[in-house]
Phi, psi and omega in degrees: 000141177297145183298330177303328178298324178285336172295315180298322182294324177299310182307311185292329173299309182302318181292316180301320178299315182297317185294318186263347185291339187298331181299334175263358183259345191302319178300316185292320181295315187293319181292310182300319188262357177061052176233162180294161183289335179291323177298314179301314181298335176299343179298324174299314179300317182300317180290323179294319174295321179293327178290318179299313184280324182290323187306299181290328177294306186295323178298315175297318183289327183264010186298327180261004179284154170296142186295326179297314174300317180295316176296322180290317184294318178295316183291322175300313179299319176302313181295316182306305189294332174292327177292317177295319175297329178286338183255347185285151176246009184243121188297317177301321179295320181296312183303320178294321184294327176296322181289313180300314178305314181295322179293314180293325171299318185292316179298314179303313182294324181295312179296316182301319181288326175292322177295325183296322187278348177269350179269354182230169175285163182302321180301344184251010186295318179300316179297322181290320175297320178297322174302313183294311183285351172296337169305320179294311184297321176299326182293327175289328181286309191243318189292317179293310178295322182293318178302319179298317182291317178299318174301321184289324185279323192235359177098152185299334177293329177302322182290326174296314178303315178302317179295321183296313182298326179291334182280335190295317179292325173297320179300315179303316182286329177297314176301329186270327189241348184294145176303131187266354181294164175302150179309330171213134175279346176251164179290131185268131180255104177292325178294326181285320178294323178295325174297315181297330183285345181278355180296153186299311181300322175293322179295320182291319177298318178296315184292323175302314180295321178297317182293313180298315181289333172298317179297317182301307181274353172294321175281318178305319180296331180257002189297319180300314183286330176294320175302316184275325184259342182251313179277337183059046173274156176293162178302326184295344180274344183303308177306323176293320180294315176299323177290326179296313176297316182292328176300312176298320175300321179297314180298319181297314180297315176301322179291315179302314179303332181273336185246341181273161179216020182079000176261155179273074179278170184302328184289322174295319174299318177297323183292321174297318181293336184277342183298311185294328177299316179290324175293321177301312182295324176293326177290324184280334184247009189289355180285340184249138189288321184294311174302320182300310184292314189294312186282338171300317178296314181298306184293323174300318182290316175295316183296307183290331180287322175290320178304314177299319180294322183287332172295321175298319174305309182302312178297334179285311178282345180251042178290343175271005175234059184298332181282316186258355184292313179297320181300315182286330168302314180299314181300318180297316179297323185273336165298320177292324180293332176279316190280325187296308176299327178298311179294325176295321178300319178295317185294312183292324176299320183288325189257345189054036185221110180302336181290350176295331177293327178289327172292330175292324178294322178296313181300311180300321177294327172299317177297325181297329176304311183300315178299315176300319178293322177289329175289319182293317180301317183290328181287320177299318176301312178299323177299311178301318175294330173291321178299317190264002178289127186298152176261126186260119178260125181262138175262000000 
């Protein structure tokens, strides 16, 4: 793999850390800025909304920019708003910085996915995407627990400073090593690409990515509170549990990058079918620590491995939309990350049982099976049409 892919992965690691670390910083932010805990928790939703809105908008606006300029601009904006967030004493300003950071993150990730697939031959597209997205899984393994510990020891502002500092080496390497050519040497037609995204295979791939990621984050958002209120583990065990989930995610993304190719092969379908059973097992055994940790690793690996493969799936079926395909894959993942915890919150509120969040994951994963089967059937039908399509010989 080209070295520059790992530079992009470093930036994605910093951005993933920023996105997920807020869950451990909410109490400190609420105390320091004298706002309710619920208001501080809304910073996570602000980031998700910024990602959803920002990905397609920034991808469209930057489609004709030189790639180096696009990557450097988004990453610079990301650093600046984290510095502002680290020094502000005003909650609305902090809220605004989270939205801007998410928009910059979404733009960077959309361009980075497009760049990643141009650096390697088509047969290695899935692996290149996995290298890029491994930054997200690594942020779960190391970045999020480290951010929580740093926030506890030195205050929540130190975590913002750390994310900004972590981006600086990647920013320097982007200026030095990023492709300097125009985003496209040919004219980019956003209207043509948007039309390509309306095809049924692309829509099914986006829905599948949304549902699978919704299942992932419905439980991930409640994993810490399940550990303390259901399994009755001490607070000190939470970073270890999150790291276990993240370690599984890293293994899953790495394996998907080596085995997947963006097609709905039997192995991917079997993995999707295993998801609801795994979440159900976690719900049923979460009162005991060993099954909780074990299934956190397993489900982290399955969920992120499938998610990584589905990003490659979107890029594969949206090959006629190279500028917007990655952006809409990002949107799909973040819609799932937003809706999953929302549905889990409704379920846990209605049942007064945090294990209901895991049952929501199981239900969403079950729905993913139906979408995967529909996608597989559609793909097989199109393959048959291709085989039987008459050949026209022009004289």
